[in-house]
C-alpha positions as CSV (number, residue, x, y, z in Angstrom):
1,M,169.3,-170.8,-61.1
2,G,170.1,-167.3,-59.9
3,Y,168.3,-164.0,-60.0
4,K,168.9,-160.5,-58.6
5,L,165.8,-158.8,-57.3
6,N,165.0,-155.3,-56.0
7,E,162.8,-154.9,-53.0
8,R,159.6,-154.7,-54.9
9,E,160.4,-157.9,-56.8
10,F,161.5,-159.8,-53.7
11,N,158.2,-158.8,-52.0
12,Q,156.3,-160.0,-55.0
13,L,158.0,-163.4,-54.7
14,L,157.2,-163.5,-51.0
15,G,153.6,-162.5,-51.7
16,E,153.2,-165.4,-54.2
17,L,154.7,-167.9,-51.8
18,S,152.7,-166.7,-48.8
19,E,149.5,-168.0,-50.4
20,K,150.6,-171.5,-49.5
21,Y,153.2,-170.9,-46.8
22,L,153.7,-169.0,-43.6
23,I,157.0,-167.1,-43.7
24,Y,159.2,-166.9,-40.6
25,A,162.2,-164.7,-40.3
26,P,164.2,-162.8,-37.7
27,K,162.3,-159.7,-36.7
28,V,163.0,-156.7,-34.4
29,F,160.8,-156.3,-31.4
30,V,161.3,-152.7,-30.4
31,G,161.7,-152.2,-26.6
32,K,161.4,-156.0,-25.9
33,G,165.0,-156.6,-25.1
34,R,166.5,-158.0,-21.9
35,F,167.5,-154.5,-20.7
36,S,165.7,-151.2,-20.5
37,D,165.2,-149.5,-23.8
38,T,166.7,-152.3,-25.8
39,D,165.3,-154.3,-28.7
40,C,165.1,-158.0,-29.2
41,I,165.6,-160.0,-32.5
42,R,163.7,-163.2,-32.6
43,Y,161.6,-165.3,-35.1
44,D,158.1,-164.4,-36.0
45,K,155.7,-164.5,-39.0
46,V,156.5,-161.9,-41.6
47,K,154.8,-160.7,-44.7
48,N,157.5,-158.8,-46.5
49,V,161.2,-158.1,-46.5
50,E,160.7,-154.8,-44.6
51,D,159.6,-156.9,-41.6
52,M,162.8,-158.9,-41.6
53,E,166.1,-158.2,-39.8
54,L,168.6,-159.8,-42.2
55,S,171.8,-157.9,-41.2
56,L,172.0,-158.7,-37.5
57,K,172.1,-162.0,-35.6
58,S,168.9,-163.0,-33.9
59,Q,169.2,-163.5,-30.2
60,Y,166.8,-166.4,-30.3
61,S,166.9,-169.3,-32.8
62,F,164.4,-170.5,-35.4
63,K,163.6,-173.7,-33.3
64,E,160.3,-172.5,-31.8
65,V,158.9,-172.7,-35.4
66,L,159.5,-176.4,-35.4
67,N,159.2,-177.0,-31.6
68,P,156.9,-174.5,-29.9
69,V,157.9,-173.3,-26.4
70,S,154.5,-174.7,-25.2
71,E,152.5,-177.1,-27.4
72,T,149.2,-178.7,-26.5
73,L,149.3,-182.4,-27.6
74,F,145.8,-183.5,-26.7
75,Y,142.7,-182.7,-24.7
76,F,141.1,-185.2,-22.3
77,T,137.9,-185.7,-20.5
78,E,136.9,-188.5,-18.1
79,D,136.2,-190.8,-21.0
80,S,137.7,-189.4,-24.2
81,V,140.9,-188.0,-25.7
82,K,141.1,-185.6,-28.6
83,E,144.3,-184.8,-30.4
84,A,145.1,-181.1,-30.6
85,D,145.0,-179.5,-34.0
86,M,148.3,-178.7,-35.7
87,P,149.5,-175.2,-34.6
88,R,149.5,-174.0,-38.2
89,N,147.4,-174.9,-41.3
90,K,150.0,-174.2,-43.9
91,G,153.5,-175.2,-44.8
92,A,156.3,-172.8,-43.7
93,I,159.4,-171.1,-45.1
94,I,162.1,-170.2,-42.6
95,F,164.9,-167.7,-43.2
96,L,168.0,-168.7,-41.3
97,R,171.8,-168.7,-41.4
98,S,174.1,-171.6,-42.1
99,C,174.7,-172.5,-38.4
100,D,171.0,-172.7,-37.8
101,L,170.5,-174.8,-41.0
102,H,173.0,-177.2,-39.5
103,A,171.0,-177.1,-36.3
104,V,168.0,-178.3,-38.2
105,E,170.0,-181.5,-38.9
106,R,170.7,-181.9,-35.2
107,M,167.0,-181.5,-34.3
108,D,166.0,-184.0,-37.0
109,E,168.5,-186.4,-35.5
110,M,167.0,-186.1,-32.1
111,Y,163.3,-186.1,-32.9
112,L,163.2,-188.3,-36.1
113,N,166.2,-190.7,-35.9
114,N,166.7,-191.1,-32.1
115,G,164.2,-194.0,-31.8
116,P,160.6,-193.8,-33.0
117,K,159.8,-190.6,-35.0
118,D,158.3,-187.9,-32.8
119,Y,154.8,-187.4,-34.3
120,Y,154.3,-183.9,-33.1
121,Y,157.7,-182.7,-34.3
122,K,157.3,-184.4,-37.7
123,R,153.9,-182.9,-38.5
124,L,155.5,-179.4,-38.1
125,R,158.7,-180.4,-39.8
126,D,156.9,-181.7,-42.9
127,N,156.4,-179.2,-45.8
128,I,159.1,-176.9,-44.5
129,H,161.4,-174.9,-46.9
130,F,164.6,-173.1,-45.9
131,V,166.0,-169.8,-47.2
132,L,169.7,-169.6,-46.3
133,I,170.8,-166.1,-45.4
134,G,174.4,-165.7,-46.6
135,C,177.0,-164.5,-44.1
136,S,179.7,-162.3,-45.6
137,K,181.4,-162.0,-42.2
138,A,181.0,-163.5,-38.7
139,F,179.5,-161.8,-35.7
140,D,181.8,-161.4,-32.7
141,S,180.7,-164.5,-30.7
142,C,180.3,-166.9,-33.6
143,F,182.7,-169.9,-34.0
144,C,180.9,-171.7,-36.8
145,V,184.1,-172.3,-38.8
146,D,185.6,-174.4,-36.1
147,M,182.4,-176.3,-35.7
148,G,182.2,-176.9,-39.5
149,T,178.8,-175.2,-39.8
150,N,179.8,-172.1,-41.6
151,K,178.7,-173.4,-45.0
152,S,175.7,-175.4,-46.2
153,D,174.2,-176.2,-49.6
154,N,171.1,-177.9,-48.1
155,Y,168.7,-175.0,-48.8
156,D,165.8,-174.3,-51.1
157,I,166.8,-170.7,-51.7
158,G,170.1,-169.1,-51.0
159,L,170.0,-165.3,-50.3
160,N,172.7,-162.6,-50.3
161,V,171.6,-159.2,-49.1
162,R,173.3,-156.4,-51.1
163,E,173.0,-152.6,-50.9
164,D,171.2,-152.5,-54.3
165,G,169.0,-155.6,-53.9
166,Y,168.8,-159.3,-53.2
167,E,170.7,-162.1,-54.9
168,L,168.9,-165.5,-55.0
169,D,170.2,-168.9,-55.7
170,V,167.0,-170.9,-56.3
171,K,166.9,-174.7,-56.1
172,W,163.2,-175.1,-55.3
173,D,160.9,-175.8,-58.3
174,E,158.0,-173.9,-56.9
175,A,160.0,-170.7,-56.4
176,K,161.6,-171.3,-59.9
177,D,158.2,-171.3,-61.5
178,I,157.2,-168.0,-59.8
179,L,160.5,-166.3,-60.7
180,G,160.2,-167.7,-64.3
181,K,156.8,-165.9,-64.6
182,M,158.2,-162.8,-63.1
183,A,161.2,-162.9,-65.5
184,K,158.8,-162.7,-68.4
185,E,156.8,-159.9,-66.9
186,N,159.6,-157.8,-65.4
187,S,162.6,-158.6,-67.6
188,L,164.4,-160.4,-64.9
189,K,167.6,-162.1,-66.1
190,E,169.2,-165.3,-64.8
191,E,172.7,-164.9,-63.4
192,D,175.1,-167.0,-61.4
193,V,174.8,-166.5,-57.6
194,T,177.0,-168.0,-55.0
195,V,175.8,-167.7,-51.4
196,D,178.2,-165.9,-49.0
197,F,179.7,-167.9,-46.2
198,V,182.0,-167.1,-43.3
199,K,185.7,-168.1,-43.8
200,E,187.1,-167.0,-40.5
201,T,185.8,-165.9,-37.0
202,T,187.2,-163.7,-34.3
203,T,186.2,-166.3,-31.7
204,R,188.1,-169.6,-32.1
205,V,187.4,-172.9,-30.5
206,S,189.5,-176.1,-30.4
207,I,188.0,-179.3,-28.9
208,P,190.8,-181.9,-28.1
209,K,190.7,-185.0,-30.2
210,N,191.5,-187.1,-27.2
211,L,188.4,-185.8,-25.2
212,S,187.0,-188.5,-23.1
213,Y,184.6,-188.8,-20.1
214,D,187.6,-188.7,-17.8
215,V,187.4,-184.9,-18.2
216,S,184.4,-185.0,-15.8
217,K,187.0,-185.5,-13.0
218,S,188.6,-182.1,-13.8
219,K,188.4,-179.2,-11.3
220,I,187.3,-176.8,-14.1
221,W,183.7,-177.5,-13.4
222,E,184.0,-176.1,-9.8
223,E,184.2,-172.6,-11.2
224,Y,180.7,-172.9,-12.6
225,A,179.2,-174.2,-9.4
226,G,179.6,-170.6,-8.1
227,R,179.2,-168.5,-11.3
228,C,176.2,-170.2,-12.9
229,I,172.9,-169.2,-11.5
230,N,171.0,-172.0,-13.3
231,C,168.6,-169.6,-15.2
232,G,168.6,-171.9,-18.3
233,R,168.8,-169.0,-20.8
234,C,171.7,-170.8,-22.6
235,N,169.4,-173.7,-23.3
236,F,166.5,-171.7,-24.5
237,V,168.4,-169.7,-27.1
238,C,170.4,-172.7,-28.3
239,P,169.2,-174.0,-31.6
240,T,170.1,-177.6,-30.8
241,C,168.7,-178.0,-27.3
242,T,165.7,-180.2,-27.6
243,C,164.7,-181.2,-24.0
244,F,161.1,-180.8,-22.8
245,T,158.8,-181.7,-20.0
246,M,155.1,-182.6,-19.8
247,Q,152.4,-180.6,-18.0
248,D,148.8,-181.6,-17.4
249,V,146.5,-178.5,-17.2
250,Y,143.2,-179.3,-15.5
251,Y,140.1,-177.3,-16.2
252,D,138.1,-178.6,-13.2
253,A,138.7,-179.4,-9.6
254,N,138.4,-183.2,-10.0
255,G,141.2,-183.3,-12.6
256,K,139.1,-185.2,-15.2
257,V,139.0,-182.5,-17.9
258,G,142.1,-180.7,-19.3
259,E,145.0,-180.8,-21.7
260,R,148.5,-182.1,-21.9
261,R,151.2,-179.8,-23.0
262,R,154.8,-180.3,-24.1
263,V,156.9,-177.4,-22.7
264,W,160.6,-176.6,-23.1
265,A,162.9,-177.7,-20.3
266,S,166.5,-177.0,-19.4
267,C,169.2,-179.3,-18.0
268,M,170.6,-176.3,-16.2
269,V,167.6,-175.5,-14.0
270,D,166.5,-176.8,-10.6
271,G,164.2,-179.8,-10.8
272,Y,165.3,-181.1,-14.2
273,T,166.9,-184.3,-12.8
274,D,164.6,-184.8,-9.9
275,V,163.4,-188.4,-9.5
276,A,160.9,-190.2,-7.3
277,G,161.8,-190.3,-3.7
278,G,163.3,-186.8,-3.6
279,G,166.6,-187.7,-5.4
280,S,168.3,-185.5,-8.0
281,Y,171.2,-186.5,-10.2
282,R,172.8,-183.1,-10.6
283,K,172.0,-180.5,-7.9
284,N,175.4,-178.7,-8.3
285,N,175.5,-176.1,-11.1
286,G,179.0,-177.1,-12.0
287,E,177.8,-180.7,-12.6
288,R,175.0,-179.3,-14.8
289,M,177.5,-177.4,-16.8
290,R,179.7,-180.5,-17.2
291,F,176.7,-182.5,-18.4
292,K,175.7,-179.8,-21.0
293,T,179.2,-179.4,-22.3
294,L,179.9,-183.1,-22.7
295,H,176.6,-183.6,-24.4
296,K,177.3,-180.9,-26.9
297,A,181.0,-181.8,-27.5
298,L,181.3,-185.6,-26.8
299,D,178.1,-187.7,-26.3
300,Y,176.5,-186.5,-29.5
301,R,179.7,-186.7,-31.6
302,N,180.3,-190.3,-30.4
303,R,176.9,-191.2,-31.8
304,T,176.7,-189.2,-35.0
305,G,180.3,-188.3,-35.9
306,Y,179.8,-184.5,-35.6
307,N,179.4,-182.0,-32.7
308,M,176.0,-181.0,-31.5
309,C,177.1,-177.4,-31.0
310,V,176.9,-175.4,-34.2
311,G,178.9,-172.4,-33.0
312,C,176.2,-169.8,-33.2
313,G,177.5,-168.1,-30.0
314,R,174.0,-167.2,-28.7
315,C,174.7,-168.8,-25.3
316,D,177.7,-166.5,-24.9
317,D,175.6,-163.5,-25.8
318,I,172.7,-164.3,-23.5
319,C,174.4,-165.4,-20.2
320,P,173.7,-162.8,-17.4
321,E,176.9,-164.0,-15.7
322,Y,179.0,-163.6,-18.8
323,I,179.9,-167.3,-18.9
324,S,181.4,-168.1,-22.3
325,F,180.6,-171.6,-23.6
326,S,183.3,-171.2,-26.3
327,N,185.8,-170.5,-23.5
328,I,184.6,-173.7,-21.7
329,L,185.2,-175.7,-24.9
330,N,188.7,-174.2,-25.1
331,K,189.4,-175.3,-21.5
332,L,188.8,-178.9,-22.3
333,D,192.4,-179.5,-23.5
334,T,193.8,-178.2,-20.3
335,A,191.3,-180.2,-18.3
336,M,192.3,-183.4,-20.2
337,K,196.0,-182.8,-19.4
338,E,195.0,-182.2,-15.7
339,V,193.2,-185.5,-15.3
340,S,195.9,-187.4,-17.3
341,A,198.5,-186.0,-14.9
342,N,196.4,-187.1,-11.9
343,G,196.2,-190.6,-13.3
């Protein structure tokens, strides 16, 4: 079922939905960019379409809606434990692009299908609905087509932004009911809507079919031992990175009252692989880059049949050392030839 709405009508739909759901979408934070006098686009709660940034790519992904940067799991005293309240008291609607919608599948795989279901993730994941933002063309750093994530039909509402309004492909019964009532009041007419999707990208990526763990012996990783500064930004903007650490915060000196928090972690930063006795599995930044790359392009694919990376290009955009992850993926073919030649 499709409709074309003007701004007022779209806001009316959002207003009706917001009675039961929190709405999250990309939003411009003026002056909050990484550099002086620059803006930042990241996810936040919104009330109307004027609050949203639907034409540009968000520098940060949707994932903190489902997996907060810091989340209190429970509170403890000397003789009791109390589970923390859920961070929100409503369901949620998330506006996101096709690559990010595919990233939800990756997050679900890690938190819900990778062993016992993660209780804290699941309670935020339940009662979530997705509005797919159509992409008529790719952004410069995107390589979603080569990752197979440029198109998705697993949405509740599909959205095309046009100069004269908003085209909606509606699959969600609750939204259909609201639009049905609006159609009677405002003379809205049903029409066929096909959500836009990217057909080609400027940035191209090719992962060799014969990629194996032998590539870890290549010399290509030595470059990143010097270039990478292990800031972890690539992990934090990535919609498919799911690693976290635990922190106990004590309210008193004797450590008997406090809270336990789950906090985002990064495989690229110091301390991530530290173990008891002072050991560390990967101290070298090149080794860390190798681990991240093979996890995104080999480990996960061997288990699920598809790549973990969704080709959003945010890691390329955010890196202060201008390290291009898409370029690393394209070097894997040469790296495999190198290790094969070396026996």
